C-alpha positions as CSV (number, residue, x, y, z in Angstrom):
1,M,117.9,244.0,76.2
2,S,121.5,244.1,74.9
3,G,120.6,243.8,71.1
4,R,123.3,241.2,70.8
5,T,123.0,237.5,69.8
6,Q,125.5,234.9,70.7
7,V,125.5,231.6,68.9
8,N,127.5,228.5,69.8
9,F,128.0,226.7,66.4
10,G,129.4,223.6,68.0
11,M,126.4,223.2,70.3
12,M,124.0,223.8,67.3
13,E,125.7,221.0,65.4
14,E,125.6,218.7,68.4
15,A,121.9,219.4,68.8
16,N,121.3,218.7,65.1
17,I,123.1,215.3,65.4
18,A,121.3,214.5,68.6
19,L,117.9,215.1,66.9
20,L,118.8,212.8,64.1
21,G,120.0,210.3,66.6
22,V,116.6,210.3,68.4
23,V,114.9,209.2,65.2
24,T,117.4,206.3,64.7
25,K,117.0,205.3,68.3
26,L,113.2,205.5,68.2
27,D,113.2,203.2,65.1
28,Q,115.5,200.8,66.8
29,I,113.5,200.6,70.0
30,T,110.1,200.2,68.3
31,D,111.6,197.5,66.0
32,D,113.0,195.6,69.0
33,L,109.7,196.0,70.9
34,Y,107.8,194.6,67.9
35,K,110.2,191.6,67.6
36,Q,109.9,190.9,71.4
37,I,106.1,191.0,71.2
38,M,106.1,188.6,68.3
39,L,108.3,186.2,70.2
40,D,106.3,186.5,73.4
41,F,103.1,185.6,71.4
42,G,104.8,182.6,69.7
43,Q,105.6,184.2,66.3
44,D,109.1,184.4,65.1
45,S,109.2,187.5,62.9
46,N,112.2,186.0,61.1
47,D,110.4,182.7,60.3
48,P,106.9,183.1,58.8
49,A,106.4,179.3,59.2
50,V,106.2,179.9,63.0
51,N,102.8,181.6,63.3
52,N,101.0,180.8,66.4
53,W,99.2,184.1,66.8
54,D,96.1,184.7,64.7
55,G,92.5,185.8,64.8
56,A,91.0,188.9,66.3
57,A,93.9,189.6,68.6
58,K,96.4,189.5,65.7
59,E,94.1,191.7,63.6
60,Y,93.7,194.2,66.5
61,F,97.4,194.3,67.1
62,D,98.2,194.8,63.4
63,Q,95.7,197.7,63.3
64,R,97.2,199.3,66.4
65,R,100.7,198.7,65.0
66,R,99.9,200.5,61.8
67,A,98.6,203.5,63.8
68,W,101.7,203.4,65.9
69,D,104.0,203.2,62.9
70,Q,102.2,206.2,61.3
71,A,102.6,208.2,64.5
72,E,106.3,207.2,64.6
73,R,106.8,208.3,61.0
74,E,105.1,211.6,61.8
75,M,107.4,212.1,64.9
76,G,110.4,211.2,62.8
77,D,109.4,213.7,60.1
78,Q,109.0,216.4,62.7
79,L,112.4,215.6,64.2
80,H,114.0,215.6,60.8
81,A,112.4,219.0,60.0
82,A,113.7,220.4,63.3
83,A,117.1,219.1,62.6
84,R,117.0,220.6,59.1
85,A,115.9,224.0,60.5
86,L,118.6,223.9,63.1
87,G,121.2,223.1,60.4
88,V,119.9,226.0,58.2
89,A,120.0,228.4,61.2
90,N,123.5,227.3,62.0
91,D,124.6,227.8,58.4
92,N,123.0,231.2,58.3
93,Y,124.6,232.4,61.5
94,K,128.0,231.2,60.2
95,A,127.5,233.0,56.9
96,A,126.5,236.2,58.8
97,E,129.5,236.0,61.0
98,D,131.8,235.4,58.1
99,A,130.2,238.4,56.2
100,N,130.7,240.7,59.3
101,R,134.3,239.6,59.6
102,R,135.0,240.5,56.0
103,I,133.3,243.9,56.5
104,W,135.5,244.6,59.5
105,A,138.6,243.3,57.8
106,Q,138.1,245.8,55.0
107,A,137.8,248.7,57.5
């Protein structure tokens, strides 16, 4: 073991942005999927007057959608937490590097 740590700040920032992008993309994909399901079953999500889907099937779907939405929120929360942790780690590594540079500049 070398006792040395190497950090690529740019890659950490890119990973942070990518994690946040996953949350946005997940939201977009699930919203698009929901809209397509509504259209496929004869319900225009933009027009409440068009409502050809009701009864037990609709109730079941709505129940499953709530569970799906909750799971999506939890995944989003976890991805946001990971992105925040990555950002903090990146900031801490930068601060440590800056402090070490100042120490060596004084020597």
